[in-house]
N, C-alpha and C positions, 0 to 999 in steps of 0.2 A: 316859578312857572314862567312868568312874564319875561325872566331874562332868557329863557330857554327857547321861547317862541321865535325870535329872529334867527336863531341858529338852525332850528328846524326848517323854517322857511327856506334858509339859504341851500340846506342840503337837498330839500325837495326840489328846489330850482335847478341845482347842480347836477342833479342824478340824470344819467342818460334815459332817453325814452326807448326803452328796449324795443317797443313794438315799432316804433318809427324806425330805428336802426334796422331790425329784421326786415322790414318793408323795403327799405332802401337797398339791402344786400340782395334781396330776391329780385328786385326790379334791374340792378345791375347784372345779376346772375342770368336773368332772361336774356338780355342784350348779349351776354357773352356766350350763352348756349346757342344763340342764334349763329354767332360768328364761327362757333365749333361745329355747327350744323347737326347738333344732336338729333332734332327731330326728323331730319333728312334720312337718317339711317335707322332710327329706332320708331319709325311710323310705316306701318305697312300700307299697301294701297287699299283705300277704303277703311282703314283701321283707325283706332283711337290715337291721338297724339302720344306718342313716348311708349306706348304699350307693346312695342316691338313686332316682330314677326315678319319683317323684311328679308327677304331671301337674297343673298349676295353669292352669285355664281363665282367660282374661281378654279384655278387648275387643281386644287386640292379638294374639290368637292363644294357642297353649298353650306355657307355659314348662314345662321338665322339669328337676327338681332334679337336681343333679349328686352324684356319689359323693364324700363327704368322709372315707371311711376311709382309713388309712394305706396303702392299695395304691398302690405307685409307679406302675404303669402306668394304671390307671383312677380312681384316687382322687386324694388329695393327700398321698401318702407322700413326695413330693420338696419340700414346702412346708416351710419353716422358720418360726419364730415371727414373723419380719419379713413373711414372705408372708401370714400370716393377719392380721396388724395392718393390713397394706395393704388387704385384701379388706375388712375389718370397719370400718376407720377411713376409708379413701380410696375405697373402691368399685373397687379395681383388682385384677386377678386376677394370679398370679405371672408370666404372660407379658406382663403390662405391658397388656393390654386391659382395657376397662372392664366392670364387672358390671352386668347389668340390675337396675333397682331392685325388681324381683320379690323379690330378696333385700333384706331391710329394713336395708341398711346406713346410709340416712339416719337410722335410730335408732341402730343400733350404733355410729355415729361418735361418740356420747357415752360410750361405755364406756372405762374406764381401761385403760391398757397392761397393767398387771399382771393385770387379769382377763381380758384377751384371751390373754395368755400362758399363764395357767391353763387356759384353754379348749383352747389348742393342745397342752398338756401331757396333757390328758385324752384329746383326740381320737388322739394317738399310741399310746394304750393300748388302743383299740378294736381288735376283730379286723379285720384287712385283708380286704376282699372284692373279689375280681376281677369287676368288673360295669361294663361299658362302657355308659354312658346314652346315649340318642339325643340329637341335637341338638334345640334348641327348634323348634317348629312355629308360626312367627310370620307373621302377614301382611305383605304388602309395605306399607311399606318398613321395618318394624319388625326384620325379621331382619337388617339391615345393621348389625353391632354398632358400627362407627365412629360412628354417629349418637348412641349412648350419650354419647360424649364431648361432643356438643353439649348434650344432656340434662343432664348433669352441669354443664356451665358455665351454664346457665340456671337450674337448680333445686337443685343441691346444693353445699354447701360443708362440707368436713370440720370437725367440731365438736369441742367440748370437753366434758368431764364436766359433766352437769346441776349447777347451782350448788349446792354444799354448804355455802355460808356461812349457810345458815338458822339461825335461833337455836334452832330445834328440831331436833336431830339425827336424830330419829325420822322427822320428815317430810322431811328432807333425804334420808335414805337411801331413803325410799319414792319421792321424786321421781327419784332415780338410776335406780331399777329400772323404774319405769313408763315413763320418757322413753328409757331406754337399752335394756337387754336385753329387758325386757318388751315393747318396741315397741307398747304399746297403741294409739298414734295411727294405726299402719298400718292397723287395722281400723275404729277408732272415728272416724276422720276421712273425709271423702269426698275423692276425688282429682279432678283436673282433666283436660283433654282428653288430656294427655300423660303422665298418671299421677303428677304431683307432688301431694303431700299438701296439702290446704287448711289453712292456718295461721291463718285467721281465727277469733277467740275464738267466734263463733257458727256455726261450720262444722258442716254436718249430718254424720251418720254415712255409713257407705259399705255398699254391697251386697257380701256375702262368701258366695259359693256359694248364691246364691238367698235369703240370710237378710240382715236389715238389723242392722248393728251400730250401735246408737244412740250419740249423743254423750255423752261423759262429762261435760260441762258442764251438762247438763239433768236436774235431779232427777226430772223426770216422764218421763224416758226411761231412760237407763243410769247418770246421775249418783248418787253416793253421799252427797252432801252432808247429807241428812237422816237418814242410818243411824248407829246406834252403830258406833264403830269396831269393837268385839268382832264383831258380826254381819256387817259388811262383810268382815272378815278371814275369817270362817268361810265366807261365800260363795266367795271366792277359793280357799281351800283344799280346801273340801268340795263345791262345786259345787251346795249346796243349803242353805237354811235354812228356818225356819218359814214365811217369807213369800215366798221366792223359790226358783227353780231354774234352772240353765243348761241349755240345749238348743242343738242345731244346732252351728255351728262352735265357739261358745264353750265347750260342753261338751267338744269335743276339746281346746281349749286347757287347760281344768282338768285332763282326764285324763293328757295328755302332759306338762303343765308345772307349771301352779300348785299341784296338790296336793302337790308336792315341796317348796314354800316352807317356810321354818323359821317358827315361829310369830312370831318377831320380825320377819321380813321381810314376812310377810303383813300384820302389824299396820302396819308401816312403809308399805306400799303403800296400805293402807286409810286411813291418816292422811292420805297426800298426797291421795288421790283425793277424800277428803272435803273438803280444803281449796281445792278447784278452785273458783273464783268461779262461783255458780250463775247460770244465764241460760236463758231461754227460746229454744229453737233449733226454728225452723219445719221441718217435714219437707219434703223435696223431693217427695214423693209428694202429689198433689192428688187428693182424693176427689170423684168425680162425685156430686153430691147427689142425694137422693132427695126426690120430693114427699111431702107429709104422709101421703097416701094410700098409696104405695109403703113409707113407713116402717111404717105400721100393719100392712100385709100382712106385712112381714118381721118384725116383732116377734111377730105371732101364729104364723107358720110357725116362726120360730126358737124360740119358747117350746115348741111342740110337739116339735120335735127335741131340744131340750135336756132336756126331761123324760123322753124316752124313751131317750136315748143318753148323758146326761152327768150327771144329777142323782144317780145312785146313788154316783158317786165324789165329785163336787164340791158336792154338797148342794143341797137345794131352793132355798136363798137364796145360792148361790155361796160358802158359807161354807167349803168345803174339808172334807176327811176325812183319815183316816189315809192318808198318802202322797200324797194329791192336793191341790195347792196351791189356796187360795182364789181365786176369780175376782173377788169383790167387792174393788174397791179395787186390783186387781193392774194395774200400770202396763204389763205386756207385753200386756195385753189393750186398754188404753185409749190406747196411743200412737197419734198421728196415722197413722203407717203401719201397716197391718194385716197385713203380710206374714208375720210371725213367728208371730202365733196362728193364721194360715190354715195354715202349715207344720205347726204342732204338731197340728192337727186332721186335715189330710191324711195326713201321714206317720207320725204318732205318734213314738215314741222314748223314750229314757231319759236322765235326767241322768247324769253320769260316775260310774263306780264308783271311789270313793275311799276312803282309810283312814278318813275322818270319816263316809262314806256308803257302806259296802261293799255294800250290797244295795238299789240304788235301785229305786223304784217306776217302772213304765213306763206310758206313755200309749199305748194301742192306736191304729192307724191307722182313719181313716173314709174309705176310698176309695170307698165307695158313695154318698156325697153328691154330688149334683150341684153344679154351680157356683152355681145359684140357691139351693140348699139350704145349702151352706156359707156363702154371704153372708149368709143369713138368720139362722143360728145365731151367727155372729159378731156381727152386728147386735144381737142379743137380748143377748148376753153384755155388749157394750159399752154397752148402754142400760138395764141392770137393775141392782138392788140398790145404788143410789147411783152407779153408773157413768154418766157423761154424755159418751160419746164418739160421733162422728159414725157413722151406720150406714154399711154397706158393700154396694156393688152387685157383681153378678156381673162387671160390666164392669170394675171396680177390680181384682178378683182376676186377671182374664186380662191386665191390664196388668203 
């Protein structure tokens, strides 16, 4: 017995601490779930985290996100790691039926198995919530789920992790996050008639909840090719830099997801985004031109509105001020598609509150402006202080 004692002690010492391993996996899974923005879609306004019920309007009807808490009756408490892997990699639910691609599994399919398993380990630790979410409210024939099998056969193929053989390991890590869990192309690329992402290099962006998510290939729109890596990483994590701020759906993404990036991963994503080959991407929005007389009238009226309503914060020359971004040379203003700047003026809003920007300055809404006045002030901003973008008509804004 005394001879066996050292052997037993050695075995006990060498045995893995299962609880510690599970805890580490769950902690890593929490971080990865944040990058994938799981809670951002699977949490309804005023709802419990991950309990589903968020309504996602689309051209096909309304998708309602499911409960992914570990509640066995209404959530995914009876899913094992293989089931979550099948969902995120294959687009297949635990019962064998196909997932609608409103879930970004066409991007998640590039995520490594170990990372999916870590996310599963984390989801098992979140509080179980008994919450039966309603069925999707989709137009005919999209509500017939077996048709998704046909969609998958035409437009989806389970993938492999993004190429990590890049000579630059930082850029390789960034590509893995951007193309996989980050699912950036899910918003920044247009979708075709049946919802498949446009994979062409010059694909335009997509409309998301009434905002335009510009293409990441065009430095005149959302591309980061001309940005210093440190500033691009700061925008991803903080939602605001000296020269830019995120608003609309992108502000939600930063608040729910990107602000939790490690500094290393933020820098990696910025490095990859900066490396995307730059190209000019035409906007799908075609502006109705103004006559020279119409342009002169719009610039005069827009200048009057700007002086009365905007200059105190944004400066007489569009140079910006404390908390107010510069409008001179601001690509959010000069993009071909004017919908985002129109939304900012109409609705106002805030950049996201983040650790790097805990008390963001807000933009007040200007609901009192008529469509003609709104078009005029946008035209003035787009055509002043060196900005040289086409003027905007009220008809453009109605479209």
